[in-house]
Backbone as ProteinMPNN parsed JSONL, in Angstrom:
{"seq_chain_A": "GLIYESCGLYGQSRVQVVDPISGDIVAKSETFDASIFAEGLELVGDRLLMLTWRERQLFEINRETLAVEEVYSFSTFQNEGWGIAYNGSVVVVTDGSQYLHFWDPVTLQELSRIAVFDPRTNKPISRLNEIEFINDHEILANVWLTDVIVRVDTRTGRANTAYDLTGVLVEHGEPTPSADVLNGIAFNDATGEVYITGKLWKSLFIFNASAT", "coords_chain_A": {"N_chain_A": [[-55.847, -44.142, 8.914], [-52.946, -41.927, 10.105], [-52.293, -38.245, 10.287], [-49.749, -36.146, 9.338], [-48.813, -33.107, 10.427], [-48.183, -29.573, 10.472], [-47.414, -27.07, 12.383], [-47.686, -23.347, 12.96], [-46.743, -20.225, 13.552], [-44.162, -17.877, 15.178], [-41.987, -19.118, 17.724], [-43.695, -20.809, 18.388], [-43.761, -23.111, 16.741], [-43.693, -26.257, 15.089], [-43.802, -29.96, 14.531], [-46.445, -32.534, 14.006], [-48.069, -35.409, 14.727], [-50.993, -36.52, 14.182], [-54.132, -38.21, 15.293], [-56.974, -38.28, 13.121], [-59.825, -39.103, 13.394], [-59.969, -39.226, 16.368], [-58.739, -36.798, 17.39], [-56.733, -36.675, 18.718], [-53.477, -36.124, 19.661], [-50.701, -37.785, 18.709], [-48.009, -37.846, 18.274], [-45.315, -35.625, 18.747], [-42.93, -32.946, 17.582], [-40.148, -31.404, 18.997], [-40.312, -27.832, 19.748], [-39.54, -25.625, 17.492], [-36.755, -23.172, 16.683], [-37.041, -19.803, 17.956], [-36.938, -18.055, 15.719], [-37.977, -19.469, 13.534], [-40.944, -19.798, 11.336], [-43.018, -22.202, 10.795], [-44.385, -23.688, 7.844], [-46.084, -25.29, 4.892], [-46.135, -28.81, 4.984], [-45.032, -32.104, 3.799], [-44.88, -35.33, 2.76], [-42.277, -37.084, 1.324], [-41.346, -39.512, -0.386], [-39.864, -41.337, 1.954], [-39.208, -39.241, 3.567], [-40.134, -36.231, 5.59], [-40.774, -33.222, 4.245], [-40.94, -29.731, 4.886], [-41.644, -26.311, 4.543], [-40.77, -23.217, 5.391], [-41.61, -19.819, 6.548], [-40.881, -17.34, 5.921], [-37.921, -17.436, 5.915], [-36.518, -18.998, 4.276], [-35.941, -21.506, 4.239], [-35.8, -24.96, 3.855], [-36.834, -27.589, 5.813], [-35.581, -30.954, 6.288], [-37.347, -33.733, 7.528], [-37.311, -36.42, 10.061], [-39.339, -38.971, 9.728], [-39.915, -40.903, 11.814], [-38.743, -40.011, 14.191], [-39.426, -37.205, 14.341], [-37.269, -35.363, 14.029], [-35.644, -32.767, 13.078], [-33.209, -33.494, 10.196], [-31.861, -32.458, 7.937], [-31.383, -29.436, 6.46], [-32.181, -26.979, 4.082], [-31.845, -24.521, 1.605], [-33.814, -22.388, -0.388], [-35.767, -20.656, -3.307], [-38.344, -19.016, -4.519], [-40.894, -17.272, -6.416], [-42.026, -15.082, -4.899], [-39.853, -15.547, -2.508], [-40.652, -16.647, -0.484], [-42.297, -19.39, 1.542], [-45.076, -21.442, 1.422], [-47.503, -23.478, 0.752], [-46.79, -27.092, -0.01], [-47.022, -29.719, -1.955], [-46.696, -33.226, -3.155], [-46.662, -35.655, -5.896], [-45.768, -37.988, -6.125], [-44.065, -38.043, -8.462], [-43.212, -35.345, -8.703], [-42.474, -32.614, -6.68], [-44.576, -29.84, -5.783], [-44.891, -26.367, -4.898], [-46.114, -23.404, -3.085], [-46.277, -19.866, -2.84], [-47.946, -17.829, -1.848], [-48.15, -16.31, -4.121], [-49.543, -16.272, -7.269], [-48.27, -18.404, -8.263], [-47.761, -21.83, -8.96], [-44.856, -23.727, -8.418], [-42.681, -25.921, -9.407], [-40.76, -28.603, -8.457], [-37.805, -30.839, -8.542], [-38.04, -34.067, -7.014], [-35.674, -35.14, -5.931], [-33.48, -33.505, -5.906], [-34.25, -30.816, -5.264], [-34.471, -28.812, -6.742], [-35.881, -26.128, -8.468], [-37.582, -26.624, -11.204], [-39.661, -25.82, -13.112], [-42.436, -23.352, -13.196], [-45.8, -22.521, -13.108], [-48.7, -20.341, -13.797], [-51.504, -19.986, -11.891], [-55.052, -19.72, -13.209], [-58.255, -18.113, -13.439], [-60.515, -19.762, -15.528], [-62.633, -18.323, -16.252], [-62.443, -15.91, -16.415], [-59.897, -15.569, -17.199], [-57.756, -14.338, -15.525], [-55.294, -14.037, -13.472], [-55.216, -16.064, -10.393], [-54.661, -15.199, -7.207], [-52.485, -15.571, -4.048], [-52.06, -17.929, -3.459], [-52.248, -20.98, -1.451], [-52.165, -23.486, 0.879], [-52.05, -26.605, -0.357], [-52.828, -29.531, -2.109], [-52.445, -32.9, -3.496], [-54.737, -34.404, -5.325], [-54.985, -36.478, -7.276], [-52.922, -37.523, -10.079], [-52.624, -35.297, -11.545], [-53.984, -33.024, -10.624], [-54.486, -30.897, -8.037], [-55.837, -29.645, -5.009], [-56.169, -26.414, -3.947], [-56.065, -23.758, -1.308], [-57.202, -20.699, -0.914], [-55.73, -18.046, -0.052], [-57.021, -16.01, 3.089], [-59.536, -16.505, 2.437], [-62.339, -18.55, 2.515], [-62.259, -20.484, 0.413], [-61.746, -22.872, -1.977], [-59.805, -23.986, -4.662], [-59.841, -26.208, -7.366], [-57.367, -27.499, -9.399], [-55.768, -27.935, -12.677], [-52.457, -29.2, -12.867], [-51.114, -29.048, -15.289], [-52.002, -27.404, -17.043], [-52.507, -25.227, -15.355], [-55.219, -24.099, -14.888], [-57.832, -23.409, -13.116], [-60.351, -25.172, -12.627], [-62.377, -25.871, -10.903], [-64.176, -24.516, -8.288], [-64.443, -24.441, -4.731], [-66.674, -23.267, -2.316], [-66.25, -22.63, 1.031], [-67.6, -21.128, 2.936], [-68.364, -20.411, 6.203], [-68.455, -22.788, 7.183], [-66.954, -23.483, 9.33], [-68.528, -22.291, 11.504], [-71.163, -22.777, 11.211], [-70.886, -25.876, 11.413], [-69.081, -26.668, 12.738], [-66.79, -26.37, 15.471], [-66.596, -23.208, 16.413], [-64.24, -21.04, 17.664], [-62.849, -18.156, 19.811], [-60.268, -17.685, 19.134], [-59.976, -18.808, 16.567], [-58.531, -19.033, 13.259], [-57.821, -18.365, 9.721], [-58.809, -20.706, 7.229], [-56.683, -23.164, 6.385], [-55.733, -25.834, 5.703], [-55.285, -28.671, 4.127], [-55.635, -32.198, 3.618], [-55.441, -35.285, 2.113], [-57.052, -38.546, 1.606], [-55.92, -41.118, -0.205], [-57.122, -43.681, -0.203], [-59.513, -43.581, 0.225], [-60.732, -41.262, -1.124], [-61.14, -39.195, 0.407], [-61.221, -35.868, 1.72], [-59.73, -34.052, 3.915], [-60.102, -31.18, 5.707], [-59.315, -28.141, 7.357], [-58.221, -25.603, 9.856], [-56.274, -22.7, 10.68], [-55.551, -22.799, 14.037], [-58.227, -24.073, 14.375], [-60.656, -26.219, 15.843], [-61.835, -28.151, 15.029], [-62.193, -30.817, 12.425], [-62.972, -31.335, 8.855], [-64.504, -33.094, 6.37], [-64.933, -34.21, 2.962], [-65.955, -35.616, 0.002], [-63.849, -35.644, -2.352], [-64.027, -36.939, -4.921], [-66.453, -37.183, -5.717], [-67.364, -34.701, -6.521]], "CA_chain_A": [[-54.302, -43.669, 9.081], [-52.703, -40.698, 10.878], [-51.872, -37.081, 9.518], [-48.522, -35.347, 9.855], [-49.333, -31.649, 10.697], [-47.122, -28.497, 10.841], [-47.839, -25.646, 13.456], [-46.667, -22.409, 12.493], [-46.259, -18.978, 14.42], [-42.833, -17.769, 15.653], [-41.763, -19.343, 19.149], [-44.734, -22.18, 18.793], [-43.655, -23.759, 15.212], [-43.555, -27.554, 15.482], [-44.539, -30.8, 13.608], [-47.013, -33.323, 15.008], [-48.759, -36.694, 14.055], [-52.611, -36.285, 14.749], [-55.355, -39.305, 14.367], [-58.084, -37.491, 12.45], [-60.888, -39.535, 14.155], [-60.183, -39.048, 17.855], [-58.115, -35.471, 17.194], [-55.738, -36.953, 19.748], [-51.941, -35.764, 19.15], [-49.94, -38.982, 18.753], [-46.459, -37.649, 18.585], [-45.026, -34.139, 18.427], [-41.624, -32.671, 17.667], [-39.538, -30.136, 19.764], [-40.605, -26.729, 19.366], [-38.251, -25.118, 16.5], [-36.175, -22.163, 17.056], [-38.158, -19.086, 17.795], [-36.668, -17.474, 14.222], [-38.71, -20.061, 12.237], [-42.299, -19.753, 11.179], [-43.151, -23.407, 9.972], [-45.386, -23.781, 6.857], [-46.556, -26.48, 4.525], [-45.585, -30.296, 5.119], [-45.374, -32.998, 2.812], [-44.189, -36.655, 2.859], [-41.785, -36.997, -0.047], [-40.959, -40.775, -0.122], [-39.535, -41.952, 3.272], [-38.595, -38.013, 4.578], [-41.006, -35.088, 5.5], [-40.276, -31.786, 3.758], [-41.4, -28.408, 5.58], [-41.211, -25.221, 4.381], [-40.845, -22.179, 6.163], [-42.28, -18.706, 5.815], [-39.86, -16.514, 5.228], [-36.789, -17.702, 6.255], [-36.213, -19.558, 3.119], [-35.456, -22.676, 4.555], [-36.602, -26.308, 3.992], [-36.528, -28.756, 6.584], [-36.195, -32.479, 6.127], [-37.628, -34.023, 9.159], [-37.243, -37.728, 10.198], [-40.73, -38.981, 9.927], [-40.513, -41.402, 12.872], [-38.425, -39.372, 15.459], [-39.753, -35.825, 13.782], [-36.071, -34.621, 14.483], [-34.528, -32.216, 11.868], [-31.859, -34.086, 9.798], [-31.137, -31.644, 7.076], [-31.583, -27.944, 6.304], [-31.757, -26.482, 2.741], [-32.066, -23.008, 1.177], [-34.83, -22.69, -1.398], [-36.21, -19.351, -3.491], [-39.488, -18.924, -5.241], [-41.013, -16.11, -6.662], [-41.812, -13.945, -3.734], [-38.973, -15.985, -1.799], [-41.617, -17.367, 0.939], [-42.684, -20.894, 1.749], [-46.364, -21.54, 1.991], [-47.89, -24.965, 0.631], [-46.045, -27.862, -0.343], [-47.558, -31.164, -2.177], [-45.996, -34.294, -4.072], [-47.472, -36.691, -6.628], [-44.723, -39.422, -6.622], [-43.027, -37.706, -9.512], [-42.626, -33.798, -8.551], [-43.178, -31.656, -5.748], [-45.138, -28.448, -5.97], [-44.662, -25.502, -3.866], [-46.782, -22.064, -3.316], [-45.503, -18.72, -2.062], [-48.77, -16.612, -1.938], [-48.459, -15.811, -5.426], [-50.516, -17.091, -8.197], [-47.539, -19.669, -9.343], [-47.186, -23.135, -8.596], [-43.355, -24.221, -8.568], [-42.346, -27.506, -9.576], [-39.432, -29.108, -7.993], [-37.616, -32.119, -8.504], [-38.038, -34.486, -5.541], [-34.47, -35.626, -5.352], [-32.48, -32.352, -5.816], [-35.242, -30.144, -4.808], [-34.164, -27.78, -7.466], [-36.988, -25.618, -9.462], [-37.744, -27.402, -12.571], [-40.456, -24.971, -13.86], [-43.418, -22.647, -12.595], [-46.999, -22.012, -13.985], [-49.53, -19.493, -13.048], [-53.097, -20.461, -11.874], [-55.866, -18.861, -13.647], [-59.731, -18.429, -13.624], [-60.781, -19.701, -16.698], [-63.939, -17.655, -16.714], [-62.067, -14.351, -16.77], [-58.598, -15.533, -17.564], [-57.349, -13.67, -14.579], [-54.708, -15.227, -12.274], [-55.43, -16.519, -9.086], [-52.99, -15.277, -6.419], [-52.598, -15.635, -2.662], [-52.299, -19.49, -3.362], [-51.704, -21.413, 0.095], [-52.184, -24.853, 1.147], [-51.974, -27.391, -1.676], [-52.7, -31.13, -1.709], [-52.701, -33.548, -4.993], [-55.798, -35.478, -5.053], [-54.681, -37.437, -8.452], [-51.667, -37.351, -10.457], [-52.392, -33.882, -12.286], [-54.85, -32.016, -10.139], [-54.547, -30.184, -6.844], [-56.683, -28.579, -4.357], [-55.472, -24.823, -3.47], [-56.785, -22.973, -0.851], [-56.783, -19.339, -1.585], [-55.453, -17.295, 1.409], [-58.121, -14.885, 3.54], [-61.158, -16.762, 1.942], [-62.619, -20.121, 2.501], [-62.505, -21.134, -1.131], [-60.545, -24.108, -2.476], [-59.607, -24.52, -5.932], [-59.346, -27.646, -7.976], [-56.442, -27.042, -10.395], [-55.118, -28.847, -13.196], [-51.07, -28.593, -12.736], [-50.658, -29.102, -16.369], [-52.355, -25.886, -17.185], [-52.689, -23.824, -14.243], [-56.473, -23.779, -15.217], [-58.825, -23.715, -12.006], [-61.607, -25.962, -13.437], [-63.882, -25.78, -9.894], [-64.01, -23.539, -6.975], [-65.535, -24.821, -3.677], [-66.796, -21.937, -1.335], [-66.642, -23.568, 2.198], [-67.825, -20.064, 3.945], [-69.585, -20.24, 7.136], [-68.597, -24.165, 7.554], [-66.802, -23.909, 10.727], [-69.459, -21.68, 12.244], [-72.283, -23.534, 11.048], [-71.02, -27.206, 11.218], [-67.821, -27.086, 13.511], [-66.692, -25.742, 16.903], [-65.872, -21.91, 16.409], [-63.685, -20.315, 18.974], [-62.321, -16.59, 19.42], [-58.882, -17.648, 18.26], [-59.839, -19.607, 15.306], [-58.022, -18.031, 12.062], [-58.035, -18.809, 8.113], [-58.871, -22.062, 6.599], [-55.452, -23.321, 5.345], [-55.341, -27.241, 6.078], [-56.062, -29.902, 3.42], [-55.188, -33.455, 3.405], [-56.027, -36.333, 1.171], [-56.807, -40.069, 1.953], [-56.084, -41.67, -1.694], [-57.621, -44.822, -0.202], [-60.867, -43.283, 0.337], [-61.102, -40.362, -1.7], [-61.824, -38.281, 1.309], [-60.359, -34.598, 1.745], [-59.901, -33.304, 5.149], [-60.146, -29.628, 5.564], [-59.337, -27.855, 8.718], [-57.656, -24.304, 9.393], [-55.391, -22.482, 11.662], [-56.119, -22.618, 15.43], [-59.309, -24.773, 14.477], [-60.539, -27.318, 17.045], [-62.806, -29.068, 14.183], [-61.876, -31.338, 10.945], [-64.28, -31.705, 7.99], [-64.229, -34.362, 5.313], [-65.741, -34.102, 2.055], [-65.275, -36.517, -1.227], [-63.556, -35.029, -4.028], [-64.348, -37.736, -6.358], [-67.843, -36.795, -5.867], [-67.741, -33.357, -6.982]], "C_chain_A": [[-54.359, -42.188, 9.874], [-52.158, -39.446, 9.816], [-50.691, -36.511, 10.282], [-49.272, -33.799, 9.676], [-48.246, -30.676, 11.037], [-47.951, -27.415, 11.477], [-47.014, -24.627, 13.215], [-46.683, -21.446, 13.621], [-44.791, -18.925, 15.02], [-43.008, -17.985, 17.028], [-42.804, -20.671, 19.49], [-44.632, -22.997, 17.35], [-42.948, -25.2, 15.682], [-44.289, -28.587, 14.242], [-45.104, -31.649, 14.482], [-47.639, -34.18, 14.215], [-50.187, -36.697, 14.961], [-53.532, -37.592, 14.238], [-56.327, -38.27, 14.517], [-59.536, -38.178, 12.978], [-61.096, -39.137, 15.541], [-59.731, -37.257, 17.835], [-56.932, -35.633, 18.347], [-54.144, -36.551, 19.008], [-50.912, -37.019, 19.596], [-48.512, -38.928, 19.146], [-46.058, -35.869, 18.246], [-43.537, -33.823, 18.347], [-41.391, -31.603, 18.766], [-40.013, -28.923, 19.252], [-39.356, -26.045, 18.471], [-37.908, -23.818, 16.914], [-37.25, -21.029, 16.756], [-37.872, -17.88, 16.236], [-37.321, -18.375, 13.295], [-40.386, -20.166, 12.537], [-42.813, -21.054, 10.41], [-44.54, -23.141, 9.079], [-45.641, -25.046, 6.383], [-45.407, -27.856, 4.831], [-45.89, -30.961, 4.318], [-44.453, -34.266, 2.943], [-43.841, -36.906, 1.285], [-40.962, -38.296, 0.134], [-40.795, -41.105, 1.314], [-39.308, -40.597, 4.214], [-40.087, -36.926, 4.714], [-40.133, -34.083, 5.292], [-41.027, -30.807, 4.585], [-40.71, -27.456, 5.552], [-41.447, -24.302, 5.387], [-41.077, -20.874, 5.704], [-41.614, -17.873, 4.822], [-38.281, -16.326, 5.366], [-35.923, -18.813, 5.247], [-35.172, -20.732, 3.414], [-36.311, -23.944, 4.75], [-35.99, -27.282, 4.843], [-36.853, -30.273, 6.026], [-36.187, -32.912, 7.568], [-37.749, -35.782, 9.028], [-38.789, -38.041, 10.368], [-40.955, -39.928, 11.159], [-39.899, -40.801, 13.957], [-39.112, -37.695, 15.478], [-38.515, -34.914, 14.142], [-35.698, -34.245, 12.846], [-33.286, -32.904, 11.336], [-30.978, -33.223, 8.843], [-31.956, -30.079, 7.079], [-31.344, -27.592, 4.951], [-32.106, -25.259, 2.352], [-33.013, -23.285, -0.066], [-35.255, -21.007, -1.763], [-37.453, -20.01, -4.414], [-39.627, -17.47, -5.554], [-40.975, -14.864, -5.881], [-40.819, -14.488, -2.612], [-39.597, -16.367, -0.352], [-41.96, -18.752, 0.59], [-44.257, -20.919, 2.268], [-46.794, -22.966, 1.786], [-46.887, -25.571, -0.511], [-46.868, -29.16, -0.606], [-46.701, -32.125, -3.265], [-46.947, -35.268, -4.599], [-46.985, -37.885, -6.769], [-43.724, -38.895, -7.638], [-42.738, -36.019, -9.22], [-43.324, -33.271, -7.438], [-43.508, -30.431, -6.143], [-45.04, -27.74, -4.779], [-45.56, -24.06, -4.291], [-46.083, -21.294, -2.666], [-46.366, -17.593, -1.806], [-49.09, -15.812, -3.096], [-49.465, -16.522, -6.225], [-49.669, -18.383, -8.911], [-47.543, -20.856, -8.244], [-45.485, -23.512, -9.196], [-43.066, -25.497, -8.535], [-40.911, -27.635, -9.574], [-39.208, -30.445, -7.997], [-37.155, -32.744, -7.113], [-36.601, -34.98, -5.226], [-33.539, -34.611, -4.976], [-33.287, -31.235, -5.258], [-34.882, -28.639, -5.259], [-35.511, -27.37, -8.5], [-36.904, -26.007, -10.728], [-38.531, -26.067, -13.648], [-41.856, -24.309, -12.935], [-44.686, -22.533, -13.537], [-47.927, -21.368, -13.002], [-50.969, -20.387, -13.112], [-53.815, -19.41, -12.218], [-57.394, -19.064, -13.35], [-60.018, -18.581, -15.086], [-61.935, -19.046, -17.42], [-63.586, -16.038, -16.968], [-60.635, -14.151, -17.063], [-57.417, -14.833, -16.754], [-56.498, -14.724, -13.808], [-55.176, -15.162, -11.185], [-54.381, -16.366, -8.117], [-53.639, -15.779, -4.956], [-52.91, -17.471, -2.316], [-51.564, -19.99, -2.068], [-51.549, -22.666, 0.003], [-52.589, -25.554, -0.002], [-52.172, -28.879, -1.318], [-53.099, -31.522, -3.274], [-53.805, -34.55, -4.344], [-55.974, -36.707, -6.458], [-53.425, -36.95, -9.256], [-51.451, -36.068, -11.217], [-53.143, -32.75, -11.519], [-54.439, -31.894, -8.489], [-55.571, -29.604, -6.427], [-55.867, -27.307, -3.596], [-56.216, -24.128, -2.882], [-56.339, -21.535, -1.23], [-56.801, -18.355, -0.2], [-56.3, -16.104, 1.895], [-59.278, -15.339, 2.78], [-61.232, -18.07, 2.542], [-63.067, -20.675, 1.279], [-61.285, -21.94, -1.15], [-60.622, -24.359, -4.018], [-59.157, -25.66, -6.644], [-58.559, -27.018, -9.424], [-55.67, -28.169, -11.234], [-53.536, -28.27, -13.448], [-50.339, -28.62, -14.229], [-50.595, -27.902, -17.119], [-52.373, -24.812, -16.716], [-54.255, -23.614, -14.214], [-57.149, -24.422, -13.857], [-60.0, -24.193, -12.506], [-62.787, -25.853, -12.285], [-63.326, -25.079, -8.831], [-65.151, -24.056, -6.126], [-65.5, -23.716, -2.569], [-67.225, -22.528, 0.067], [-66.953, -22.143, 3.296], [-68.569, -20.51, 4.95], [-69.348, -22.053, 7.536], [-68.064, -24.222, 9.11], [-67.695, -23.412, 11.677], [-70.605, -22.479, 12.568], [-72.263, -25.118, 11.398], [-69.817, -27.66, 12.33], [-68.007, -26.541, 14.886], [-65.917, -24.378, 17.007], [-65.212, -21.544, 17.796], [-62.724, -18.866, 18.865], [-60.676, -16.754, 18.63], [-58.648, -18.369, 16.881], [-59.54, -18.325, 13.986], [-58.633, -18.866, 10.749], [-58.221, -20.473, 8.246], [-57.84, -22.212, 5.608], [-54.948, -24.824, 5.825], [-56.099, -28.051, 5.229], [-55.153, -30.961, 3.721], [-55.98, -34.313, 2.724], [-55.934, -37.731, 1.593], [-57.136, -40.532, 0.256], [-56.779, -43.098, -1.379], [-59.295, -44.803, -0.237], [-61.672, -42.388, -0.292], [-61.623, -39.097, -0.95], [-60.619, -37.093, 1.79], [-60.946, -34.22, 3.054], [-59.624, -32.083, 5.25], [-60.294, -29.202, 7.256], [-58.696, -26.45, 8.466], [-56.958, -23.99, 10.784], [-55.985, -22.082, 12.979], [-57.588, -23.256, 15.529], [-59.23, -25.772, 15.424], [-61.398, -28.298, 16.042], [-61.772, -29.205, 12.684], [-62.989, -31.655, 10.292], [-63.737, -32.454, 7.115], [-65.392, -34.062, 4.261], [-65.205, -35.133, 0.737], [-65.113, -35.724, -2.266], [-63.802, -35.507, -4.92], [-65.657, -37.762, -6.933], [-68.34, -35.7, -6.493], [-67.208, -33.049, -8.438]], "O_chain_A": [[-55.348, -41.518, 10.171], [-51.685, -39.7, 8.708], [-50.611, -36.405, 11.505], [-50.153, -33.529, 8.86], [-47.419, -30.998, 11.889], [-49.03, -27.002, 11.049], [-45.792, -24.773, 13.211], [-46.629, -21.956, 14.74], [-44.278, -19.998, 15.336], [-43.865, -17.368, 17.662], [-42.766, -21.36, 20.509], [-45.681, -23.514, 16.965], [-41.961, -25.302, 16.411], [-45.041, -28.221, 13.34], [-44.626, -31.758, 15.611], [-47.828, -33.873, 13.038], [-50.3, -36.855, 16.177], [-53.635, -37.929, 13.058], [-56.565, -37.573, 15.503], [-60.465, -37.385, 12.828], [-62.196, -38.751, 15.934], [-60.556, -36.495, 18.339], [-56.318, -34.648, 18.758], [-53.901, -36.777, 17.823], [-50.44, -37.115, 20.729], [-47.923, -39.614, 19.981], [-46.691, -35.147, 17.476], [-42.836, -34.49, 19.108], [-42.315, -31.025, 19.338], [-40.155, -28.984, 18.031], [-38.226, -26.034, 18.96], [-38.778, -23.23, 17.556], [-38.068, -21.045, 15.836], [-38.695, -17.024, 15.91], [-37.223, -18.031, 12.117], [-40.94, -20.495, 13.586], [-43.036, -20.84, 9.218], [-45.532, -22.544, 9.496], [-45.514, -25.991, 7.161], [-44.177, -27.804, 4.869], [-46.996, -30.758, 3.819], [-43.27, -34.103, 3.243], [-44.618, -36.942, 0.331], [-39.917, -38.211, 0.779], [-41.87, -41.131, 1.912], [-39.227, -40.73, 5.435], [-40.975, -36.983, 3.864], [-39.049, -33.926, 5.854], [-42.018, -31.358, 5.063], [-39.614, -27.307, 6.093], [-42.293, -24.546, 6.247], [-40.808, -20.638, 4.527], [-41.673, -17.717, 3.603], [-37.601, -15.357, 5.027], [-34.839, -19.316, 5.544], [-34.02, -20.877, 3.006], [-37.254, -24.049, 5.533], [-34.86, -27.742, 4.679], [-37.894, -30.699, 5.526], [-35.409, -32.63, 8.48], [-38.215, -36.328, 8.028], [-39.44, -37.344, 11.147], [-42.084, -39.88, 11.648], [-40.549, -41.028, 14.977], [-39.258, -37.085, 16.537], [-38.736, -33.768, 14.534], [-35.537, -34.955, 11.853], [-32.295, -32.881, 12.067], [-29.748, -33.199, 8.86], [-32.99, -29.81, 7.689], [-30.223, -27.893, 4.54], [-33.011, -24.868, 3.089], [-32.938, -24.354, -0.672], [-35.166, -20.147, -0.887], [-37.508, -21.15, -4.876], [-38.85, -16.594, -5.176], [-40.231, -13.896, -6.037], [-40.926, -13.813, -1.588], [-38.972, -16.34, 0.708], [-41.899, -19.184, -0.562], [-44.588, -20.473, 3.366], [-46.448, -23.741, 2.678], [-46.367, -25.002, -1.472], [-47.393, -29.713, 0.36], [-46.086, -31.575, -4.178], [-47.897, -35.688, -3.937], [-47.548, -38.784, -7.394], [-42.575, -39.337, -7.619], [-41.724, -35.621, -9.795], [-44.529, -33.418, -7.234], [-42.721, -29.858, -6.896], [-45.086, -28.321, -3.695], [-45.698, -23.664, -5.448], [-45.242, -21.746, -1.89], [-45.875, -16.49, -1.564], [-49.947, -14.932, -3.186], [-50.183, -17.371, -5.696], [-50.109, -19.14, -9.776], [-47.372, -20.78, -7.028], [-45.17, -23.5, -10.386], [-43.249, -26.148, -7.506], [-40.074, -27.092, -10.296], [-40.05, -31.251, -7.601], [-36.32, -32.299, -6.326], [-36.43, -35.239, -4.035], [-32.862, -34.692, -3.951], [-32.533, -30.586, -4.533], [-34.929, -27.618, -4.574], [-36.055, -28.221, -9.202], [-35.934, -25.588, -11.36], [-38.037, -25.556, -14.653], [-42.199, -24.955, -11.945], [-44.49, -22.456, -14.75], [-48.022, -21.635, -11.804], [-51.391, -21.15, -13.981], [-53.543, -18.285, -11.8], [-57.759, -20.193, -13.02], [-59.799, -17.639, -15.848], [-62.221, -19.092, -18.617], [-64.274, -15.199, -17.549], [-60.106, -13.046, -17.182], [-56.282, -14.756, -17.225], [-56.816, -15.886, -13.556], [-55.653, -14.073, -10.867], [-53.397, -17.102, -8.057], [-54.771, -16.201, -4.723], [-53.573, -18.053, -1.457], [-50.494, -19.521, -1.681], [-50.832, -23.11, -0.893], [-53.515, -25.081, -0.66], [-51.686, -29.352, -0.29], [-53.767, -30.848, -4.059], [-53.783, -35.212, -3.307], [-56.859, -37.556, -6.564], [-52.975, -35.85, -8.938], [-50.314, -35.716, -11.531], [-52.893, -31.581, -11.812], [-54.108, -32.896, -7.856], [-56.313, -29.022, -7.219], [-55.014, -27.479, -2.724], [-57.159, -23.664, -3.522], [-55.264, -21.281, -1.774], [-57.786, -18.058, 0.478], [-56.328, -15.141, 1.129], [-60.069, -14.453, 2.455], [-60.246, -18.624, 3.029], [-64.139, -21.267, 1.148], [-60.204, -21.786, -0.582], [-61.588, -24.964, -4.482], [-58.002, -26.043, -6.457], [-59.065, -26.277, -10.267], [-55.074, -29.107, -10.706], [-53.304, -27.214, -14.037], [-49.165, -28.272, -14.357], [-49.617, -27.413, -17.684], [-52.298, -23.702, -17.243], [-54.585, -22.806, -13.347], [-57.065, -25.61, -13.547], [-60.763, -23.298, -12.87], [-63.968, -25.76, -12.621], [-62.131, -25.075, -8.538], [-66.336, -24.151, -6.448], [-64.462, -23.342, -2.024], [-68.39, -22.874, 0.262], [-66.496, -22.205, 4.437], [-69.592, -21.096, 4.595], [-70.227, -22.535, 8.251], [-68.639, -24.883, 9.974], [-67.739, -24.022, 12.745], [-71.006, -22.819, 13.681], [-73.323, -25.694, 11.643], [-69.675, -28.825, 12.699], [-69.102, -26.294, 15.391], [-64.816, -24.314, 17.553], [-65.737, -21.8, 18.879], [-61.999, -18.626, 17.9], [-60.166, -16.029, 17.775], [-57.596, -18.506, 16.257], [-60.06, -17.223, 13.813], [-59.546, -19.691, 10.717], [-57.848, -21.224, 9.147], [-57.826, -21.747, 4.468], [-53.817, -24.947, 6.297], [-57.308, -28.224, 5.387], [-53.993, -30.718, 4.055], [-57.198, -34.133, 2.712], [-54.834, -38.163, 1.937], [-58.19, -40.369, -0.359], [-57.027, -43.745, -2.397], [-60.078, -45.684, -0.595], [-62.902, -42.414, -0.247], [-62.312, -38.203, -1.441], [-59.46, -37.341, 2.123], [-62.136, -34.085, 3.339], [-58.549, -31.847, 4.699], [-61.036, -29.687, 8.11], [-58.557, -26.011, 7.325], [-56.999, -24.725, 11.771], [-56.805, -21.167, 13.063], [-58.213, -23.075, 16.574], [-58.172, -26.226, 15.858], [-61.58, -29.412, 16.534], [-61.045, -28.404, 12.098], [-63.945, -32.175, 10.866], [-62.512, -32.526, 7.029], [-66.536, -33.743, 4.585], [-63.996, -35.331, 0.616], [-65.983, -35.203, -2.964], [-63.895, -34.84, -5.95], [-66.023, -38.132, -8.049], [-69.478, -35.621, -6.956], [-67.443, -31.961, -8.964]]}, "name": "protein", "num_of_chains": 1, "seq": "GLIYESCGLYGQSRVQVVDPISGDIVAKSETFDASIFAEGLELVGDRLLMLTWRERQLFEINRETLAVEEVYSFSTFQNEGWGIAYNGSVVVVTDGSQYLHFWDPVTLQELSRIAVFDPRTNKPISRLNEIEFINDHEILANVWLTDVIVRVDTRTGRANTAYDLTGVLVEHGEPTPSADVLNGIAFNDATGEVYITGKLWKSLFIFNASAT"}
């Protein structure tokens, strides 16, 4: 299948469709206004929802044309948008804090929020960034400024497993001077494969979450 991908940075933000095997860009949107910094993107029903970083705007994007159809306002604990995920019943959003925000997928209003914590120390895990559901109740969440991904039970906030991917780009990929943090996660529910990449990375990595 194909991957929908949001690309950030002011003046360069857009949405594109990528073939994960070849790396080819199959389609891409027009570049958004220079005041927009694109963040997390998720397919919710038949529409794409894209967060913006500090603009507090949520874009509803047509999945076929990649054109923006609606713009909504939103708020979070830090009033920022980072990652977004959907399991078929609830939308989950991160904002760089320790909180997962649960939104109604129809009204896009917040229903509740829960703090993610490390059960070994009972301390919160902050800087939650990109997220992706891997089953009905568990998400993978990247911890910003690290190459660590935690596996979180969304019912409790408990981070049951941590995957340290430090060095994966240098050792197994194609590092470039512009390569930045690990912050891309996608899940193939047909195969159980998780796709991992990062900001300005030229490499895409795969591991099987069901085997961990």
